[in-house]
C-alpha positions as CSV (number, residue, x, y, z in Angstrom):
1,M,-24.5,5.6,-37.3
2,S,-27.5,6.0,-35.0
3,W,-25.3,6.6,-31.9
4,L,-23.9,9.6,-33.6
5,S,-27.3,11.1,-34.2
6,D,-28.5,10.2,-30.7
7,T,-25.5,12.0,-29.2
8,Q,-26.0,15.1,-31.3
9,K,-29.7,15.3,-30.5
10,S,-29.1,14.7,-26.8
11,Y,-26.5,17.4,-26.5
12,D,-28.6,19.8,-28.5
13,A,-31.3,19.3,-25.8
14,L,-28.8,19.6,-23.0
15,A,-26.8,22.5,-24.4
16,A,-28.0,25.5,-22.3
17,D,-28.0,23.6,-18.9
18,Y,-24.7,21.9,-19.7
19,A,-23.1,25.3,-20.5
20,D,-24.2,26.7,-17.2
21,E,-23.2,23.6,-15.2
22,T,-19.7,23.5,-16.6
23,R,-19.0,27.2,-16.8
24,D,-16.6,27.2,-13.8
25,L,-15.7,23.5,-13.9
26,L,-12.1,24.2,-14.8
27,D,-11.8,26.6,-11.8
28,R,-13.2,23.9,-9.5
29,L,-11.3,20.9,-10.9
30,L,-7.8,22.1,-10.6
31,H,-6.1,18.9,-11.6
32,V,-8.1,18.9,-14.8
33,R,-7.3,22.5,-15.4
34,A,-3.6,21.6,-14.9
35,G,-3.9,19.1,-17.7
36,V,-5.1,21.9,-20.1
37,V,-2.3,24.1,-19.0
38,L,0.3,21.3,-19.6
39,F,-1.2,20.7,-23.0
40,A,-0.8,24.4,-23.9
41,D,2.8,24.3,-22.6
42,L,3.6,21.2,-24.7
43,V,2.2,22.9,-27.8
44,R,4.2,26.0,-27.1
45,A,7.3,23.9,-26.7
46,I,7.1,22.7,-30.3
47,G,6.7,26.3,-31.6
48,G,2.9,26.6,-31.4
49,G,0.4,26.4,-34.1
50,P,-3.3,25.7,-34.5
51,V,-5.0,23.5,-31.9
52,A,-8.3,21.7,-32.2
53,D,-10.5,21.2,-29.1
54,V,-12.5,18.3,-30.4
55,G,-15.8,17.8,-28.7
56,C,-15.6,21.4,-27.4
57,G,-19.2,21.7,-26.1
58,P,-19.9,25.3,-25.1
59,G,-16.2,26.3,-25.6
60,H,-15.0,26.6,-22.0
61,T,-11.8,24.6,-22.6
62,T,-11.2,26.4,-25.9
63,A,-11.4,29.7,-24.2
64,L,-8.9,28.7,-21.5
65,L,-6.5,27.5,-24.1
66,R,-6.7,30.9,-25.9
67,E,-6.1,32.7,-22.6
68,L,-3.0,30.5,-22.2
69,G,-1.8,31.7,-25.6
70,A,-2.8,28.7,-27.8
71,D,-4.2,29.3,-31.2
72,A,-7.2,27.1,-30.3
73,F,-10.5,26.5,-32.1
74,G,-13.4,24.3,-31.2
75,I,-15.3,21.5,-33.0
76,D,-18.5,19.9,-31.7
77,L,-21.2,17.6,-33.1
78,S,-24.0,19.7,-31.5
79,P,-25.1,22.8,-33.4
80,A,-26.7,24.1,-30.2
81,M,-23.4,23.8,-28.3
82,I,-21.6,25.6,-31.1
83,E,-24.2,28.4,-31.1
84,I,-23.5,28.9,-27.3
85,A,-19.8,28.7,-27.8
86,R,-19.8,31.3,-30.6
87,R,-22.1,33.6,-28.5
88,E,-20.0,33.4,-25.3
89,H,-16.6,33.4,-26.9
90,P,-17.0,35.6,-30.0
91,D,-13.3,36.0,-30.6
92,A,-12.8,32.2,-31.1
93,R,-13.6,30.0,-34.1
94,F,-16.1,27.2,-33.5
95,D,-17.2,24.7,-36.2
96,V,-19.9,22.0,-36.2
97,G,-18.3,18.7,-37.0
98,S,-17.7,15.1,-36.0
99,M,-14.5,13.6,-34.7
100,T,-15.2,10.6,-36.8
101,D,-14.6,12.6,-40.0
102,L,-12.7,15.8,-39.2
103,D,-12.9,18.6,-41.8
104,V,-9.3,19.5,-41.1
105,A,-6.3,19.3,-43.5
106,D,-3.6,16.6,-43.0
107,D,-0.6,17.5,-40.9
108,S,-2.0,20.9,-40.1
109,L,-2.4,21.0,-36.3
110,A,0.1,21.4,-33.5
111,G,-2.3,19.9,-31.0
112,V,-5.5,18.0,-30.6
113,I,-7.3,17.9,-27.2
114,A,-10.3,15.6,-26.6
115,W,-11.4,16.6,-23.2
116,W,-14.0,14.1,-21.9
117,S,-15.4,13.8,-25.5
118,L,-14.1,10.4,-26.5
119,I,-16.4,9.0,-23.8
120,Y,-19.3,9.2,-26.2
121,I,-17.6,7.1,-28.9
122,P,-18.3,3.3,-28.9
123,D,-15.3,1.0,-28.7
124,E,-15.5,-0.1,-32.3
125,A,-15.3,3.5,-33.5
126,V,-12.5,4.7,-31.3
127,P,-9.6,3.5,-33.6
128,G,-11.1,5.4,-36.5
129,V,-11.3,8.6,-34.4
130,L,-7.7,8.2,-33.3
131,D,-6.7,7.7,-36.9
132,Q,-8.3,11.1,-37.6
133,F,-6.4,12.7,-34.8
134,L,-3.1,11.3,-36.2
135,R,-3.9,12.4,-39.7
136,V,-4.5,16.1,-38.8
137,L,-1.5,16.4,-36.4
138,R,1.8,17.4,-37.8
139,P,4.9,15.4,-36.8
140,D,5.6,16.0,-33.1
141,G,2.1,17.3,-32.7
142,V,0.6,16.8,-29.2
143,L,-2.5,14.8,-28.3
144,A,-4.3,15.0,-24.9
145,V,-7.3,12.8,-24.1
146,G,-9.3,13.0,-20.9
147,F,-11.9,10.4,-20.0
148,H,-13.9,8.6,-17.3
149,V,-12.1,5.5,-15.7
150,G,-14.0,2.3,-15.3
151,N,-15.1,-0.7,-17.4
152,E,-18.7,-0.1,-18.4
153,A,-21.1,1.7,-20.8
154,K,-23.8,3.8,-19.1
155,L,-27.0,4.7,-21.0
156,E,-28.0,8.2,-20.1
157,T,-31.7,8.8,-20.6
158,T,-32.3,12.0,-18.6
159,G,-30.3,15.2,-18.5
160,D,-29.7,17.3,-15.4
161,G,-32.7,19.4,-16.3
162,D,-34.8,16.3,-16.8
163,Q,-34.6,16.6,-20.6
164,P,-35.1,13.2,-22.3
165,I,-31.8,12.1,-23.9
166,Q,-30.4,8.9,-25.4
167,T,-26.7,8.5,-25.3
168,Y,-24.1,6.1,-23.9
169,V,-21.2,7.2,-21.8
170,Y,-18.2,4.9,-21.8
171,H,-15.9,4.4,-18.8
172,R,-12.7,2.7,-19.7
173,P,-9.5,1.4,-18.1
174,P,-6.5,3.7,-18.9
175,S,-4.6,0.7,-20.2
176,R,-7.2,0.1,-22.9
177,V,-7.2,3.8,-24.0
178,A,-3.3,3.8,-24.0
179,D,-3.3,0.6,-26.2
180,W,-5.7,2.2,-28.7
181,I,-3.5,5.4,-28.8
182,R,-0.3,3.3,-29.4
183,E,-2.0,1.2,-32.0
184,A,-3.1,4.3,-33.9
185,G,0.6,5.3,-34.3
186,F,1.2,7.7,-31.4
187,S,4.0,7.7,-28.9
188,L,2.7,7.9,-25.3
189,E,4.4,10.4,-23.0
190,A,2.4,10.6,-19.8
191,Q,-0.7,9.2,-18.0
192,H,-2.3,10.9,-15.1
193,L,-5.0,9.3,-12.9
194,L,-7.5,11.7,-11.3
195,N,-9.5,11.1,-8.1
196,P,-8.7,7.4,-7.8
197,D,-10.4,7.2,-4.4
198,K,-13.6,8.8,-5.5
199,P,-16.7,7.4,-7.2
200,K,-15.9,9.0,-10.6
201,P,-12.2,8.6,-11.3
202,G,-10.8,10.0,-14.5
203,A,-7.6,9.9,-16.4
204,I,-5.6,12.0,-18.9
205,V,-3.2,10.6,-21.5
206,F,-0.6,12.7,-23.3
207,A,0.8,11.4,-26.5
208,R,2.6,12.7,-29.6
209,R,2.6,12.0,-33.3
210,P,6.2,10.7,-34.0
211,S,8.5,12.9,-36.0
212,A,8.6,12.2,-39.7
213,P,11.4,9.7,-40.6
214,P,14.4,11.2,-42.4
215,R,14.2,11.1,-46.1
């Protein structure tokens, strides 16, 4: 999958600048931060347990989750991002890995959060990623997905520091993302629209793996 390699190389090149740019992002975007807090609360309400921040980048969201009491660890495709995350948050676990093939045991997680990371996955690969999320979550486990709202794929060729990159960023209607999540086998619980009157709206969807049927 060339898009996977392109994304990894692009974020290796961007890692240092991206970490600096997003360091206080959750303090500035309070509605987004509130989504992280709600996710942690939902996990706590089912008794807690391990939580994967999939596409964690430099680990800022993972660190906030841990401050909120969640047993969170991070996974990212970019080794450079993981190196920064481990350096800046040495008490947390961070692994290099792909959401297309998670190296996580079945039914082992209380929560999965994909915070503006599914935006790099092409449409045809999203169902497989959501299948991975369902597989690793235990029954009643919580899924939170944040993403850009729109209906287009934007090719990014230059980073904020003018680094040459090559990656697509997908902006999607919330209804499409919700349909994919339902089709993967999740039960939707909430959908929040962010900044609908601004040039870059976003959305957050909360869902849950259904409880195991009685035997």
